[in-house]
Each structure stands twice: as structure tokens, then as C-alpha cells.
N, C-alpha and C positions, 0 to 999 in steps of 0.2 A: 504494500500500500504506500504510494508515494505521497509527498506533500501536496502535489498538484491535485490529487484526488480529494484530499482533505479540504483543500481550499475550495474546490468545486462544491463539495457537500455543504461547507459553511455558507457559500454564496446562495445555494438553494434555500437554506434555512432563513437567511436574511431576506431574500426575495419573498418568501412566503409570509414572513412577519410584516414586511412592507404592505403586502396585499391585505393582510388581516387588519392592519392599522387603518388603511384607507377604507376598508369595508365597515369598520367600526365607526369611523367618523361619519360616513355617509348614512349609516343606519341611525346613529344617535341624532343626526340632523334631519331625519325623516325623508332622506332621499333614496333609501333602499327598503321599501315597504315589503318586498318579497321575503326578506330575512325576518322581519317582524312576524310574518305569518308562519315561519318555520320554528322560531324559538319562543318560549313562553315569556311572560313578563312585559313590562312597559319599557320602551327605549326613549331616551331623551337626555337632558343634562341635569336632571334632579337626583338628589341623593337616594331617593326611594324608588328609582327606576331600576327594578331588579333585572330587567332584560339586559341592561348594560353589564351587570356582574355575571350573568349567565354567559354572555359572549366572551368576556375577558377570561373567565375560568376555562371555557372551552379552548380559547386561544392558548392558554398555558398548557392545557392537556395536549394540544396538537404539537406544541414545542417539545414537550416531554417525549412524545412518541417519535418525533423527528430525531431527537438526540439519541434515544435508544436504538433507533434504526441506523444511525450513523455508527454507533458502537458496534453493531452487528456487522456492518460493512467493513469496518476496520479489523474486527476480530477474525472473521471467516478466513481470509487469505493467510493470516498469521498462524492459524491452527495447522495448516498444511505446508507451511514454510519450513524447509529442512535446515535452513541457515539459522543457527540458534541465536546469534547476536541480533540480527535484524528482526527475527520473530519476537524476541523478548521486548524490543522497543515498541513494536506494534501492539503487542498484548498489553503492555503497560499503558499505552495510550488508550486502548480500548477499555481497560478497566476503569480509568479515570472518567472516560465518557459515560460508561455505564453507571458510575457513582452519581454523576451529575444528573443523568437522565432518570435514574431511580428516585433521586431526591425530588426532582420536579414532578415526577409521576405521583409520588406519595403525597405531595402537597396539592396537586391539581385535582385528583379524583374526589377527595372529600369536599373540595371547594365547588366542583361541578355539581355534586349531589346536593349540597346545602343551598347553593344559589337556585337550583331548579326547584327545590322544595319551597323556597321563599317566593319564587316567581309564580308558583301555583299553590297558594296557601290552602286551598280547599281539596287538594289531591291527597292520595294515600300511597306514597312511594314505599313506606316501611310498615312493618307490623311488629307487635309486641305480644308474644305468646299466641301467635296466629290471629291476633285481633288488629285490624288496620288502624294505623295511627295517622291523624290528620297532620299534613305537612307543617302547618303553622305551629304545632306543638313540639316540633323537632328542633333541637339546638345543634350547634356545630360540634360540640364535644361528642354527642351521641353519634353523629354522622362519622366523625373521625374514628371512633371505636368500632363502628360498623365496618369501616374500610379495613381496619386492622384485622378484624375477624375474617373478612373475605380473603385478605392476603394470606393469612395463616392457613386457611383451608386450601388455598391455591397451591402453596408450596409444600403441603404435607399430605396431599392426596385425600383431602376431606376428613382428616383424622379428628379435628375438633368437632365437626358436625356429627361424626359417627359416635363419639363419646359424649355428646351434648355439652361441650365446653365452649364458652364464649366470654368475652370481657365486656361487651357492650349490651345494652338492653334491646337493641333493634334487630329485627330480622328482615329478610327480603320479602316484600309483599308480592307474591307470585301472580296475583290477580291484576297487577298493573302491567299492561301489555309489553311495554318497552323495557321494564326493569330486568327481567331475567336475561334477555339477550345482552343488555349492557353489562351486567355483572359477569356474564360468561366471557365476554371480550376482555374485561378487566382481569379476570382470573387467568386467561390464556396469556396475556401480556406479562402479568406478574410471574407466572410459572416460567415462561421463556426467559425473562430477565434473570430470575434466580439461577436457573440451570446454566445459562450462558456465562454468568459470573463464576459459577463453580468450574465450568469448563476452562475459562480463562485462567483461573487460579491454578488448576491442575496442570494445564499445559505450561504455564509459567514455571511451576516448580520442576517439571520434568526437564525443561530446557535449561534452567539454572543448574540442575544437577549434571547436565552434559557439558557445560562450559569448562569446568576445571579439567575434565578429561580431554577435551578437544584443544585446550589452550597450548600445551607444549608442542603438539604436532603441528598446529598452525604456525607457531613461532619457528619451528625447525624448517618449515617450508620456505620461509623468507630468508634464512641464513645461507651464505655461500657454502658450497661443498667443502668439507674438511674442517670447517670452523666448529669448535666445541659448543 
């Protein structure tokens, strides 16, 4: 993975953010009514216009997914690269990209769920002991704990759900049509991120163990014949 490829990926992210910023300004100014029909909440320049916050949280989520995708693009060639030193550099870069992407993803998902709940206060996105909870009664802490429960289930093959263990009071309301697919996508991304991070760490350890063994032979190749 060359620096030119990374620069290109960075330019793609920047261009997408420019497009999102322009779309947000147009929507808040009332010049993109089609987006208002797609997203819940009111758009405008007021503090209580929750449509704005839904859009911004979705923009953050898009950025998180873009960063995680960039990490995958950097990591994949490095996994199959036989040259240890170059592969280690690429894997180290990929791990840092994954860390940033995972942090953004962990922040964005509860923000998206919370802003959607506030934008539709009469909806029922969550449940408590199989009883639907009105969105207006849900706070951010509960949504954050719900996200942690979903992430834990994603990376542990649903072990918490099997044993009935959770840290938050909220459950998924399966009667809300779009919530199950959305949580499924979240779990897939969380699982892929977790196992790709493990793959990067494992591959990095294996390559680091090879370097001391390869070092003297690589040095001897550069020395003139007959030199000790």
C-alpha cells in the first residue's frame, strides 16, 4: 500500500465531507426538501430542530464507516505481504486507522439512535422487558448502554443474550420495522472490526517474530564477499 493510495483515500473522505456539509447547509436553509422527507425531525437553524442533529450524527457515522473501510484497504494487502518490514509498517498504520474508526463508530451509533428517538418522540424504537418504550422517555445514557450490549453480543456470538446478561435497561423493539435491520448492520460492522483488529495484531506479532531471524541474513546480503 503506497502513500499515493492513502492520499487518494483521504481525498475521497474529504470530498464526501464537503458534499455532506453542502447538503446540510442546503437542507437547514430549506433548499433540499427531499432530504427532509427522508429523515425525521425538523430542519432549520433552531436549537430544537432535531432533524439537524439526526443529519450530523449520520454524517459522523458515515465518516466512521469510511475510516474503517480505509483501515481494511490498508490492512488487506499487508496480510499477504511477505516482506516483513514493509508489512509491519502497513499493519501498524492500519491498526491506528482502525482505532480511530472504532472510536468514531462507538460515538456515532448511540448519537444516531438518540437523535432519531428525539426526532420522533412518539415512536417506540426500544423496549423494556418486551414492553415498548416511548422515545421521549429514553435518555442518552440508556441508549449508550444499549449500544454496548449490542456490541458485546456482536463480538461474543450472542453469549450475553443466551445467558440473559445485559448492562442497560433497553432492548431492541422488534416491532419497529427498521430497527432490526439497522442493529444487524451495526453488529456485522462491529464483528468485522473486532476480528480484523485481532487479525492485524496476530499478523503483526508473527512478522515481528520473523524480523530478528531475517535480520542477519539481510545484512550479510549487503556485505562484500569475504568480509566478516
